N, C-alpha and C positions, 0 to 999 in steps of 0.2 A: 743869706736870703733874709728880707726884712720880715719882722713880725706880723702875722695877720692882724687886720684891724677887727677889734672885738666891737659887738654892737654897743651904742650909747643910748641912754634913756632919751625919749622924746620929750616934748615940752610939758606933756601931760603925764609923764611916767616917772616912776621912781626906780632906782636900782637898789634893792634891799638884800642883806645877808640874814641867813639863819643857819642855826645849827653849829657844830664844832669842826666841820669839815669844808668851810669855805663856800657853801652852796649860795648861788646869787640868783635872784629872780627879778624879772621886770614886772611892774604892776602899774595900772593906772592910778594916777594921784587921787582922782575923784571917783573911781569906781570901787568895785568889789576887791578887797584885799584879804590875803590868807590870814588864818588865826592859828592859835595854838593847836587846835584840833588836828592840823595836818602834821604837825611834829609828833604829837601823840600816836596818831595812826601809824606812821612810818616806823616809829619805834616798836610799837605792838606787833606790826606785820613783820618785822624782822627778827624779833625775839621769840615770838610765841611758837614757831615752827622752825627750829634751827636745822631740822633735817630736810627741810623743803627746799630744793634747788630747781633752777630751770627758769625758763622765761615767764615774766610777769606782765599783767596788764593793769593799767590804772583807768578807771572809768571816771570820766569828768575830771581831767587832770588840771585844768585851770593853769595857774602860772607855773606848774611843774614842782612844786615844793615836795610832795610826797615822793614823786619819781626821783628826784635828784638826791634827796636824802637817802632813800633806799640804796642807790648806787654809791654815792660818795662817803656817806657817814657810816652806813651799815654793810657795805660790801655786798649788796644783793643785786640782781638784775641778770641779763638786760631786761629793760622795761619797755613796752610799747605804752604810750600815753595818749589815751583817746579823748579829744576835747571838742565839744559841739560848736562853740562860737568861733567864727573865723577870725575875729581880731584877737581873741584870747590865745587862739592857735598860733597866730603870727608871733605874738610875744613869747610863746612857749618855744617856737622854733629859734629865735634869736638867742634865748637863754640856754639851749643846748651848747651853742658855741661858747657862751660865756663860761660855762661850767666844763668845758672840754669833754662833753659827754656824747659826741658824735657816734661813738662805737657802742654806747652803752642805753641811751634813751632815745626812742624813735617816736616822734610826735605823729598822730594820726588825726585827721580832721573827720568828724562824723558824729552821728547820732547813735547813743547806746540803745535806743529803742529799735534800732535797724542794725543791731550788731552784726548779723549775719552777711551784710554787705561790706564789711570792714575787716573782719578776721575770720580764720577758719575756726570751726568748732572743735573743742577738746584738745587745744594745743598748749594751754597755759598751766603752769604749776601753781600760779598764785595770782589771784585777783585782788585788788585794793580799791577802796573808793571812799571819798569824804563827799557824799552826794548833797544836794540841796536839802536842807532840813524842813523848811517851814512848808506846811500844807498850802496848796495853791489857793484855797479860800479863807486862809487864816490871816487877819491883819490886813493892813494897807500895803499894796503892792508898791514896790519902788518904782518911780518914773524912769530910773535908768534901767534900760533893758538888760545890759550886761550884769548889773547888780541883781537885778529880779531873777534872772535865770540861774545865777549862781548861788542865791540864797533861797529861792522859793520852787516848789515842785510844778512849775509852769511848763517845763520842757521834759521833765522826767519825774517819775515817783519811785517809791521803794519798791513796788512789784516789778517795775521795769529794770531797776539796778539788779535785784535778785535773779531775774530771767536772764539778763545779759551775762551775769556771772556764772550762772549754771551752764549756759551754752558754751562759754569760752574756756571752762575749766576741764582738764583731763581727770579721768576718774581718780579719786584719792587727792586731787588738788585741793588748795584751800581758798577761802575768800575771807578778807579782813575788812571790816566796816566800823565807821564811827557814826553815831546817831544821837538825837536828845533822849535823856533817860525816859522821858515820859512815852516813848514809842517802843519801849523794849518788847513788851508782849506782841505788839504788831509785826515788828521785824523778826523776832525769833519765830513766830508763827509762819511767816512768809518763807523763812529760810528751811524751816522743817517741811512744809509742803513741797518745796522744790528739791527735796532729798539732799539739801546742804545742811548737814547736822552740825549745829552749834556744839563746839568742844571747849572753848574758852570764853569767858565773860568777865569783863572787868568795868566797874563803874568808876567815874571820874567825878571828884568832888573838888569844889573851889577851895574849901578849908576843912580841917578836922571838925566833924559834927555838923557840917552843912548838908543839906540834901544834894543827891547826885544830879548833876547837869547833863552828863553824857554817859554813854556806855560804848566800849570797845567789844566786838565779838568777832571771833574766828569760827569759821564752819568749814566741814569737809565734804566734798562731794562723794555721796554714795558710801560714806564710812561714819558709822554711828559708834563713837566711843566714849559716849557719856560726856556730861558737862562739868567742867571745872571752873568755879567761881573764884577769881583771884582777889587778894586783898585790895581795898580801895586805892585808887591812884588819887593823891592829894595834890593840887596845883599849887598852892600858896602856903609858905611857911617861913621858916628862918633861913633858908638858903640864899645864894646871891641874887640881887634883884627882887627879894621877897617871894621868890619860889621855893617850893619844897626841895630838899636835896635831890630826889629823883628827877624832878622836872629840870632843875638848874643844870644838872650834868648834861642834858640833852641840848642845852642852849649855848650860843656863844657868849662868853661872860660879858663883853661890852654891851651886846644887845640886851642881855638878860638885866644888867645894872640900869639901863636907860628906860625900861619899861615901867 
């Protein structure tokens, strides 16, 4: 039988590789593009709860980087990948075939603020999200709608993400998030109010001695086991491509060296 025809990037799209397991995603050449945050979140989610197994849900899946890395690089899943924007969801659907993940990643089109219309409550062992970071009224909004929705809280905010995670998680299930370091008190407060108890916190720094720019947090539904603060995650250092050894190990070497 002839080999199936795999999706090709359109004129305003690029086909990009990430990670060490051959993950490939389709992105708009002129639109929002994934960042290192997605790689760090996938690694954090996969390694902080090694005893956590079962179906996963990604909120705001975008190009699918986190979902595909969880499945292909870290051996987790299956993952339901919920994405709000139709055009982004369409690229995600095509990327499922590119990554041969038809049995492992299921794209869903929908609004996480209306999560009850898309998934059944209490069915997921793990929820992950790399949500829009920028407050809706902060700075100048991008004129590109896709970029604006992906970067700013114009279509969802932190309370919406936390509420959706709470609804989707089974008792004892975990949620993993990445947010700007400046919002740590706000996000930890929202999680605790929702009885999603933070258990692991790790700050991300560009370099040794630099202020934290991001934080990664893992929280459990209805399970308060205390909070463990991990050593800082340093992005840049003496490893390949100017990354730290820890981050370089997560990246495909040619990609790391080209950045």
